[in-house]
C-alpha positions, 0 to 999 in steps of 0.5 A, spaced: 730 234 331 723 236 330 719 241 334 718 239 341 712 242 344 709 239 351 702 236 351 702 236 359 705 239 365 705 238 372 707 242 378 712 239 384 716 241 390 721 238 395 725 240 401 732 236 402 737 237 408 744 234 409 751 236 411 753 237 404 750 242 399 749 237 393 746 232 397 741 237 400 739 238 393 738 231 391 734 230 397 729 235 395 729 232 388 727 226 391 722 229 395 719 232 389 720 225 385 724 228 379 731 225 382 731 220 376 731 225 371 736 229 367 734 236 368 734 241 362 732 248 365 727 252 360 724 259 360 717 261 362 712 259 357 706 254 358 705 252 351 698 253 348 693 247 349 698 244 354 694 240 360 696 241 367 696 234 370 696 232 377 703 230 380 701 223 381 699 223 373 706 227 371 710 223 375 708 216 372 710 218 365 717 219 367 722 214 366 729 214 369 735 217 365 730 221 360 732 228 359 726 232 362 724 239 361 722 244 367 722 250 369 725 250 376 726 255 382 731 253 387 734 256 393 739 253 398 742 255 405 746 253 411 745 259 415 742 257 422 735 259 422 734 262 415 728 262 412 728 260 404 723 259 399 722 257 392 716 258 388 713 257 381 707 262 379 702 260 373 697 264 369 693 261 364 689 264 358 682 263 357 684 261 350 687 255 351 690 256 344 694 261 347 700 260 351 700 262 359 706 264 363 710 260 368 715 264 373 720 262 378 721 266 384 727 264 390 728 268 396 730 269 403 726 271 409 719 270 405 713 266 408 711 260 403 704 264 402 708 271 400 713 268 396 707 264 392 703 270 391 709 274 389 711 268 383 703 268 382 703 275 381 709 275 376 706 270 372 699 273 371 702 280 370 707 277 364 701 274 361 696 280 362 701 285 359 702 280 353 694 280 352 694 288 353 690 288 359 692 295 362 693 295 370 697 299 375 703 295 377 702 299 384 696 296 386 696 290 390 696 283 388 689 282 390 686 288 386 690 286 380 688 278 381 681 281 381 682 285 375 685 280 371 680 275 372 674 280 370 677 281 364 675 274 361 682 274 358 685 270 364 682 264 367 686 261 372 692 263 376 696 259 382 703 257 385 707 251 387 711 253 393 716 250 398 719 253 404 724 251 409 727 254 415 735 252 416 736 248 422 740 250 428 745 246 426 746 249 419 745 243 415 745 245 408 737 246 406 735 246 399 728 248 397 725 247 390 719 248 386 718 246 379 713 245 373 715 239 369 713 239 362 712 232 358 713 231 351 709 226 347 714 221 347 714 221 355 707 220 355 
């Protein structure tokens, strides 16, 4: 098997609720549009020269049953009123010939905004350390984000986050966020 280097990536998210845990995961996959894929989890590298495309464009490339690589954050619970979140952070270097980073964060009790900022900060901090940008890890995300972007070495950071509160009946609730990597044969 030759090398597999994705040329496109898209971000997606979903939430599912059901009395069965696995069914709630399936419903979250459906909402994210990736239920028809045979999912292979990969780690956190955003490949060089890879294009970030819209969810719609990315979903149109998928075929039922195909093996699909993705970075996924997933969380589930059935405890009534429990807040849960799953987030993918993204950090891209200014040099498109270099790799970027994706991070996964899954948590309880954090708002969508807080979980998203954490995942984004994590991806940006991993990229910054790779690029040799010195920073104080105790600074707030806002301060580090400004430093990273002012360095001229990091061009973009963002996140895709899904949160939900388990309903009072205690149905299983699954949240997920994913960065789906599209290889040349999928396009």
